[in-house]
N, C-alpha and C positions, 0 to 999 in steps of 0.2 A: 519158458513163454511158447507158445504156439507159433509157428511161423507167420501167420498173418493175422490181423485185428480184423475180428466178424463182429461188427456192432451188433448184429442181432444176440450173439451170446452172452454178452457182457451189460448192456444199458438197463435191462429191466432188474436184473439181478443186482447191479450197483445202486439203481434207484431204491431199491427194498433195504439193501444194506444201511443206506443213510438214514433211512425210515426208522429200521430197526434200533439204530443207535439214538434217535431221536435229537438229532445233530440241529434239526431247524429251529427247533423250540429252544429260545434264549434261556430259559428257566432251566435248560439242562446244561449249559455252560457252567466251567467252575467262575466265571466273568459276570454271572448272573447279578444284575443291579449294582454293580461293583466299579465297572470302568465305563470307559465314555462311552454314551449310546449312539446307535446308529440305526435308523429305522425308514421304513419305507413302508408306503399303502399302497398295495397294488389297486391300480386303475379296476375297480370292479366290471370286469366282462358281463354282457348279457346273459342272464341265466340260462338263456335257451339258444346262443348263439354257438354254430359249429365253430372251432377253430379256423383261424385265417390267418394270413401272414401279417397282418396287425398284430393280432395277439403275440405271433411268435417272436417279433421285434420287441416288443416291450417286454415279454419275459425275458429276452435273450440280455438286454440292457439292465434290468434290474436284478437279474440273478447275477451277472457280473459285478456290480455295485455291492451286492448282498455279500456275495463268498469273496470279495476282497476284504471288506470290514470286519466280516467274521474270522478270517485268516491273520486279521491285524491286530485281533484278541479284544474288538470292541463288543460291548452289549449289544448285539445285532439281532435286528426283528424284521421280516418282511411279512406284513400282514395280509392274507388273501382274503376274498371275497368276491360275491357277484350281485348286480344290479338287478332290479326287479324290472327297470328299463319301460317302466309305463307303455305308452302306446306302441312301441317296437315289439315288445311281446305279445301285447292285446292283438296286433296286427297279423303277426305270424300265426297265432292260435285261431284269428277270425276266417284266415285263408283255409286253416284245416277243417274248421266247421263248414265252408264254402264246398268244399269236395265233398262233405255228406249231404248236402243240399240242407244245409241250417245254415243260421246266421244268430249274431249277439242278441236280435229281437224276440229269439224264441224262447231264452231265458229270464229269469228274475236277475235282478242285480246279484243277489246272494249266489246263485247257482252258478252264474258265470264266472265268478270269481274264483269259487272253489275248483271249477273245472281247470282253469287257468294255472292256479297253484298246483294241482294234481299234476298238469303237462310240466310245470316247471320244475319240480321234483323227480319226476322222471329222467329230466334231461341235464339237472345239475351235476349229479355224479360223472356225467361222460365229458362235460367240460374240464371239471378238475383232474381228470386222470389224462385228457389231452395236453393240460399245462404241465402235468407232472413228466409226460413224454418230451417236452423240450428241456427238462432237468431242472424245473422249477424248486428253489429249496425254500419254499415259504413254509410258514409254521400253519400248517393245518389244522392244527387243534385250536387256533384261534379265529377259523374261517368264520366269517359273517357274512349274513343275507340282508339285503337292505328291508327287508319285512318282517325280520328277526324282532319278536315283541320289545326287547330292549332299545334297539335302534328306533321304531316307530315311536315310543314313548319320548325318547328326546327329541326327534322330528316335532312330534305335536307339542312339546313343551316351547321349541324354540319360536313357534309360529305364535304361541301365546305371549311368548317375551316380546317378539316385535309390535304384537298388538298392545302390548301394555307401554311400550315406549312410542306409540302413535305412529308405527311405521307401517302398519297395515289399514287397507281401506276396501270398502267394497263402492264400484261403480260402474255405471253402465258406460261402456266404450264401445268401440268398433273392435273387434277382435279378429285375428287372422283366423278363420273357421275353414275347416276341411269337411266339406258335405260327405265324404267316403268315409273316413276315418271317425267322425262325428264328433270331433273335438276341437278346441283353439289351440292356437300354437302363440309362441312368441315372436316378436320380430325376427329374433336370431335364427329360429328354425323355417323361415320361410326361404325356400329357393327362388331367386329370380331370374328367369329366363328372357332371352331375346325372341319373340314372336311376330309373326307376319299375320296380321288379322285384317279385315274389313274394317273401314273408317267411314260410318255413314254419317251425310251430311241431312241431317233432320229440319226439317219447318217449323220454328215456332212463332206463328204470328207474324211479326216484321222481320225476324230474325230466322238466321238458319245456324245451327248448333252441330258440330262435329262431335261425334261420340263411336265409342269399339261397343258399346252396351245399349242398344236400344230397349230393350226389355225391361230396364230399369226405369224407362219414363213414368211409369206408374208411382213412382216414388218421389217425383220431383218436387220441390218445395220453393226453389225461386230459380232465378237465372243471374250470371253475376258478368261483371265486365272489368276491367280494369279503370282504377280511379281516374288515370292519365288517357285514356281512349278518348278522343274527341269523338271519334264515330258515334258514341252511344251515350253521349252527357245528357241528352234531352229526355232520356227513358228511365236514368236513374233516380229510384225513389218511387216510380210510378209502377202500376200494373199494366200487364197486357194480358189480353186473350188470346189462349192457345186452342186449337183444335186438336183432339186427341182422339184414341182408340176406344175410349169409355166416356164421351162427351166433350163439350167444351169447358175449359177451367180457364182461372185465372194465377198468374205467376207474377210475383213483383220483381223488379230489376233491383239489383244491389250493387254496389262496386267494392272489391277487395283487391288487395296487391296480389294475392297468390295466382290470380288469371294471366296467363301468357299472352298478350295480344297477338302473338304472333301465331297462336296455335289455331288450326281451323280459322274460323271467323272472328276471333277475339271475344265471342261469346260462348259462357259454358253452363250447362244445365247443373244445379245443384241438389244431388241425392243423398242427403245427409245418411241415411241407413245403409248405403252399400258404395262407398268411396269415403277414404279417410281423409282425405283432403277435405272433401264435402262436409265432413262432421264437423272438422273444425270452424270450416266458415260459418256452420250454423251456430257455433259455441259463442263466436265473436257477433252474431248478428241475430240472436234469440229474440231481441225485440221486435224485429223486423219480419223475420220469416218462420212459418210454421217448422216444428221439430219432426225428427226423423219418421218416414213412413216405410214399414219394413214390405217389400214385396216379393223377396225371395225366403223363404223358409230353410231351416237347419236341415234340410233332405236334399236341397237343392231344386227344389219345385218353386212356384210361382204362388203367390197367396192370393186370398180372395180380392185383394186390391188391384188384381191385374184383369177382372172382370173375367170375360171369357176364356181367357188364358190361365184362368186359375188351375192349379194341379199339374201343370204342364212342366216338366224338366227342363232344366235352363238352355240348354242347347236346341232343344227341339222348340220351345217357345221363342228363342230368337227368331229362327227361321220363320215361324208363324207370325210372329209382330212384323218383321221386316215385309212379309207377302202384304200384311194387312196395310202397313204404312204406304207401301206402293200402290196398292189400289186405291187409296184414296188421295194419291198424288201427294203425299207429307214429306217424300223423300227428294232432296234434290239431286244428288248424285252419290255415287259410293268409290272409295277408294279402296282396292282390292288389295294393294300392297303396303301397307301402312306397318311400319316397325315400330315396335314398342315392346316395354318390359311387363311381364306379368309374374305375378308371386304363385309360385307351386307349394304344395305340399312337399316336405323333405322326404316323407316316407313312401306316399303314394304315386305323386306326380300330379294329384288333380289340382285345378286351379283354385286358389284360395279365394274364399268369398270375406269380404270384410261385413261381418254382421254383427247388430247390435245386441249385446248380451250382459248383464250385470255378472261381474267377476271380481273375484278378490286380487289386490294389487299390494306389492310391498314398495315402498317408498326407496329409491334407491341413492338418492344423492348423499344422504348420512353415510351410508354403507361406504360407497364409491368413495368418498372424503379420505375415510379410514385407510382404505387400500393404497391409494393414491399416496398419502404421508408415508406407509410402510415402503413402499416403493422408493420415494423420494429420500428416505432415511437410509436405503440400501439394506433394508433388513431381510429381503429377499432376492437373492441372486439368480438371473433368467439367463439359462445357459440355450442359446438358439439364435442364428443370425437374424436381429432386428427384432425378434418377437417381444422384446421389452417395451419398445415403441407402439408395438400394435395393442399390448396389453393396457398400455397407460390411455391409447385412444379410446379403446373401448369404454374404459372407465370413466373417461371424461364426455362420452357422448349416449351414456347406456340411459334409455328410457326406465319410467318406474316398470316392475315387472311383474306381468300377468302370471300368477301361480296358479289359476283354476283351470282345470281339466276335465274335459265331460266324457272321462273313460272310466270303465271299473276296476281296472288292474293298476293300483298303486296304493299310497295313502291317504285314506277318506278324510276330508278337510273336517275339523272339528266344531263344525256349525250346526246349530240346532234351531228348528222353526217351531214353536208353539202352534197347533192346529187350530186353536181357537182364536189366536190372534192374526191368523194368516189364510182367511178364506180364497184368497185369489191365488196360491199357489197352483199351479198345473203341474198333474203328476200323471204319469204312466205306469200302469202295473199290471200284473198278469193274474187274473182270476184262479180259484181252484178249477176253474173249468180249461184252464189254459188257454182263455181268452185276453188280449190285449185291451185295456180299460183305460181311457183317456179322459181328463177332464178336471175343473177345479176340485180343491176341497170342498168348496161349499156345495159343489154338485153330487159329490161322489161320499161324503161321509154321512152315516147314518144318524148321527147327532146332529146333522144340519139339513134334513131332508131327503139325503141319497140313501143308497142300499148296503155300504160297505162299512163294518166297523174299522178302525184304526189299525187293529191287528191284522186284517186282512190286507190292506195297503201297505202296510209294513213288510209283509211276508214276500209279496209278490212284485215289491217294488221294483220298477227299471230306473225311472228317473224322476226328478222335481226339477222345475222351473219356478224360482220365486223370485217375483217382480222386485225392482229396485227399492221401492218404498216396503219392503219385507222386515218385519221385525226380528231380530234372531240373537242366539247365544252363542259367546266361545266357551265350550267346555270339553275335555276330554271322555268325560263319561255322560250319559243322558241325564239330562237334567230331569226327566219324569215321562212317564209312560205316555203322554198326549204330546210328545216332540217327535219329529221327523228329523233325520239327520240329512244334511246336504250330501247331493249323490257326487260331487264332483270330487275329484282326488286332486292332489297336490301336482304339480309339474315334476316330472321326473329330476330335472337338476335342482329342485329346491331340497329334496331329500339326499342328492347324491351331494351336494354343495356343503354338507354337513360331516361327509364320509372321514375327515381327518380326526373328528374328535370322537364321532358316535361309536367308532371302532374301537377307541381306545377307552372308552367308558365304559364297556362292557365286561371288562374283566377288570376286577380291583387290584390299583397298581399301577397299571399300566399307561395311564395319561400322565402321572406324576414321573414316571420312568423314561416313556418316550416322546413326550409333547413338548414342544412343535417338533414333527418329524425333519428327519433329515433332507430327505429330497422328494419330490414329487415328478415323477417321470411319467410321460405321456406323449402322444401324438398334439402336434402343433393346431390340427385341424379342431380341436375342442377347447381351445384357449379361452373364447368368448363363452362358450356354454358352461364349462366346468371350473376349469382353471381361477378364471377371474371371480366366479361366485363363490368358489372355496374360501379365496382370500377376504372378500366382503362378509360373508357369513361367520367364518371362525374367528374373525377380530371382534365382531359384535358379540358373538357368543364366548367366546374365552379371553379376550382381551389381548391374545397374543396372535403371531402370524402362524398358520398353519403348517408350514414348510420353510425351511430354510433357502433350499434350492429348487429349481424349477429347471428339469432338463426334458426339451422337446426333440423326441426323435422325429425323423421325416417320414412320408409316406413311402412304401417300397414300390418299385415300380417294376417293369418287366426288364429284360435284356437291352430291350431298346429304348429305354428311358418312357415308353408308354403307359400311362395308367392303368393300372387292372380292372377288368370288368368282365362279367359272364359272357355277354355279348360279343365281346373281342376275342374272348376264347382263351386269354393270355393270363388267367388267374392261377398262382402257383399255391398248390395245397400244402401244407406244411408237414402233414402227417405222411404225405406219399414222398416228401423229400427225405424224412426219417426213417421210413420203411427202404428207401432206395441207398440212401448215402450215411444215414445216422444223424442223431440230434446235433452231434457236435459239427459236423459239417454244415447244418442249416445254421446255427447259431453264428459260426465264424463268417459265413459268406454274409450274413446279413449285418454284423457289425465292422468287419475292417474295412478300413477306409471312409466308415460313415463321418458324418460331421451332424452335430447337435442343429437341429431346425432344416436341415437340407434334406430333400428326397433322395433314394439311395434304388440304383438299378441293380438286379441281380437275375442271374438265368443259370442254366443248365452247367455252364462251364465253371460258374462259381462255386457251385456244389462240388463238382467233381474236385477240382483244385484243393477245396478244404478237406473233401475225403482223403485226398492223398496227404496233406498235414497229418491226418490222423494216422495213416498208414505208417508216415514218417516218424510220427513219436513212437510209436511201438516198434518200429523194426531198428530204429536206432538204439532204443532200450534194450532190446533184445540184443543187438551186436555189443554194446557195453557189457551186459551182463556174462553173456558169454566168453567175451575177450578177459575181461576181468577174472572171471574164474578158471580159464585156461592159462592166464598168466600166473595165477598163483598155483595151480596144479603141477604145471609142466614149465616153469621157469620160462613162460611167453612161448606160446604156440601162434598166436595171431600177431602179437604186438612184439615185434623183432626190431629193437631200435637198431641203426646202421652204426651210430656212434654211442655204444655204451656208456661213456664217460661223460656224455651230456644228455642222459636220460632224466627227464623232466626239468630240463633247462627253462620250459616256458611257463612252469607251472605259477609262477608269479605274476607274469604278465596275463595270463589267463585269468586267474584271480581277480586281477585289477580291473579288465575289461568286464567281466562278469559281475562285479559291483558296480559298474556305472550302468549296465544293462538293467539291473535290478533298479536303481537310482533313478533312470530315465522311465520306466516303466509304472514307477510307484507315484512318479511326479504327474505323469500324465493323466492316471487315474485319478488322482488328487485333485487335478484341474478339471474333471469330467471330459477328457479328450480320449473318449472310450474308443473311438476307431483307430485313433493313432497309436493308441496302447496296443490294438490287438495289431496293427501293423507292424509295430517294432516287436514284439515278441514271435511274431510270425517270422519277420527278417531275419533276427538275431537266432532265432533256434534252427531255422532252415538254411541259412546261409553262412554265419558264423560257427554255430556250434557243429551241426551236422557236416557241411562242406570243408570246413576248415580244422576244426579244434579235432575231431575226429580221426582226419588224417595225420594230423601232427601226433597225436597218440600213437597211431600204429608205426610212425617212424620213430617214437620213443621220446619225441620233445615235451609230451605232458603225459604226467603220471597216469596210470590207470584210475586209480583210488582219486585223484584230483577230479578227473573228468566225471566220475561217479557223482561226487558231489556236486559236481555241475549240473549234470542230469537231473539231481533232486531239486536243484534251485530251480530249472526250467520247467520241472513239473508243476511245482508250486507257481513259478509267473504264468504257466499256460492253465492252470487250472481253472480261475473262472470264467474262461472262454470256452473252452473244452473240457469241461468236467469229467464227462463219462471216461474217454480212451486215457486221461491222466489218472484218476482214481485207479481204472482197472490194472495200470501200468504199477502204481504204487503198491497195489495189493500183488501183485504178480514178484513184484521185488521184495516182498517180504518185509517191507519196512513198517514200524512200530505205529499203531493207530491208523485211523482214516486222512488221506491227504485232504480231505474238506475241513479237517479239524487242525490241521498243521499248521505252523506259525508260518507268517508272511517271511520272505527272507530279508532281511537288514541289508 
């Protein structure tokens, strides 16, 4: 063996050795399909994502479990894949377009989709190679992409099945809309932030109304007070005259318990098209007040309802509206330091606009009941401090799921509109001259007096907006030539919620062999987005739980415990750590002393310490091999017992202790105490085996052959955690076969 372990010399060739032997593929195992199955599905990283420390953490934890169960002789599958990641990927690609002075609006839907597809394919190999750098022993022959044809067909059929069970409906609701990303989001994807904004006290006839959004007054349909507020009882049920910026108008005063008498003056304006609470008030009082009147469009500009302010971008319009109100004496006062919470886009940070838009929804109550029953029956074990309670909380309070997204990149809804039945569908498309054309089908189609054949609209289609009363069909294939397909795509989480069975249904036999899977391992921060929905949809689709265990790892923080961010300059690049210290050092630093569901701080000192462990493994092995050889050749040159009659007197005690070490680590891994198992094997190898037992052997108290067998046992115990140096050592020792395929010590 070389005097020093140089990870650069071994890691790539060791990984290639494993791949050449096809040991990641359970079909190549002598136990294929005959032993107890163990399966993990890799949480699909975004296809365009560069490797980050979160990837390194999940790869390490899942690889430890996979290697351990493979060595136990179980029929072991770790199935990898990549998520198309919907808005995430399109957002990244649109930034790329912006650098080229282009935007998504320059292309038809089909052109933009193909461009993003090509971009993702260019980057997908890079992502896989980076995962391999960490040592991921996943079966790459089963790699699945969320937009693979087989997966897409399963997702579409699930949607149709939900509809057949009356769990899908289309409704016009206020949705969380990002005018920058150009799509709606579910409640879970909105980030709520504390902000300080001006609070404007506006004059409404005999009242003063406090609002942070004076620009939405063009969409007011009523005023509301609390039913028990005696100050305003005389006005309830009556109309008042209000002076506005587009003339005088009348508003009815209604009573509703949602009004907080302590906020502002106790009178609030009702703007159903732009506030969720106001929308709900309108639904309760539809027989008293008019419906929503939209004054902000989907690009963040005021509509024609705003009169002279129409077309102005929201923030500019607010300033101009305030100035106009001041000039007319319609502002009583302004509180410049009003603290409140605003919803922002989790992707780009833009303030979310509640906007009315027809969308497809999934009724969740029947699905959450199934999931809660499975948890209450303890069919799924949750590993992570308190996250079982968090999961139940989300399931008990989940609202119906908006699954429509106004983006190109994703799985398109299998919804079709007959053109002759829907003349009022609004269309945006690019004609042959490259011009953007907008209008309704009635205005555009040559069969209805327009200038364009349906084929031209289809070829350049960017977006369609079907009114709530539009007639539609659900079908995977086009019902006919005169049908237009919905341009919305499924929410990313709708398709990824089906990951547990879509991945196993693409290869014949895998579903029966590996489902339900053994473990779902992921970060706790996507519990409500993904884990919850996988349980809901999988139970609906298969009638079984998707996984028996959920292991939540915590977030990785810097050495001071601070959350990593580019702005703070404390982001750890795992590839740089691997280059400097080796993949084994990175892996061990991430998991040692970690606990399920709790964050973990790591830094340079941790990587150095674990690099020292890899050196310790190599150096101890080299010493034992050389000493054993010298002992055999020269009747002990390095190992000279002071009392030859007592040679090997501690062999039995050594073996007994080693058996206990094996038992402890095995139990810890079975109990998903991965961080504790890492700490145990580290301490026992370094402080007991190296510091004590090697010294005992030098004194002749432990036989060299017994110590050597102990070394082989420790290499097996260490292998799931630090696979490269242990496999390299195993090969240097000349042991039969591959360590990755060796049996776990009993």
